[in-house]
N, C-alpha and C positions, 0 to 999 in steps of 0.2 A: 049468481051462480057461485057455489062454494069452491074454494081453492083446494087442490089436491095436496094432501099432506105427505111430503116425501122425506120427512126428517128421520123416519125409522127404516128407510130402505137400505141404507148402508149397513146398519146393524143386522138386518135380516139377511142380506146378501153375504156378509162376512160369516155369520153363524152357519149359513147353509154350506158355504165353501169349507168351513172347518169340519162340519159334520160329515160331508162327503169325503174329505181327506181321511178322517178317522175311520170311516167305514171301509174305505179302500185299503188302508193300512192293516186293518184287522183281517180282511180277506186275503191279502197278499201274505201275511205272516203265517197263515195256516198251511202254506205250501212247503213241502220238504225239498230243499235243494241239496244235491250231493256235490260236495266240493271236489273230490277226486274219484271219479268213476273209473272202475277197472275196465280196461278194454276186453271185449269178448273175443275169443279166438274165432277167426273166420275160415279156418281150414275145413275143406270139404272131405268127409270120410267116404272112401270108395266102398260102395256096396256091391257085393258079388251076387250076380244074378245068373241063372242057368243059361240064358240066351246070349250072354256076352261072348262066349267062346264059339257059338254056332253061327253059321251064315244063314240068315233068314231073308226071305223075300216075300213081300206082301203083294198079293194080286188083287187089285181092285177091279170091279166090273167096269168102271168108267175108263180105266186105263187100257183095256183090251181094244184091239183094232175093231172097227165097225165092219160087219159083213152085210152086204146087200144082196 
């Protein structure tokens, strides 16, 4: 039975790891990272709607008392 030649395994594994590292570095380098992002204002602007000043009541059919 022939012996399995494992002399090239180390070279193959190291070259695969190096190729994977290079591919990942190229993928990561394509991303733009912003060093000092400006904070966005979080203030809510009040919108004036015509029903704010009026008192309104919504009558739902399910909220009315049941009549038997």
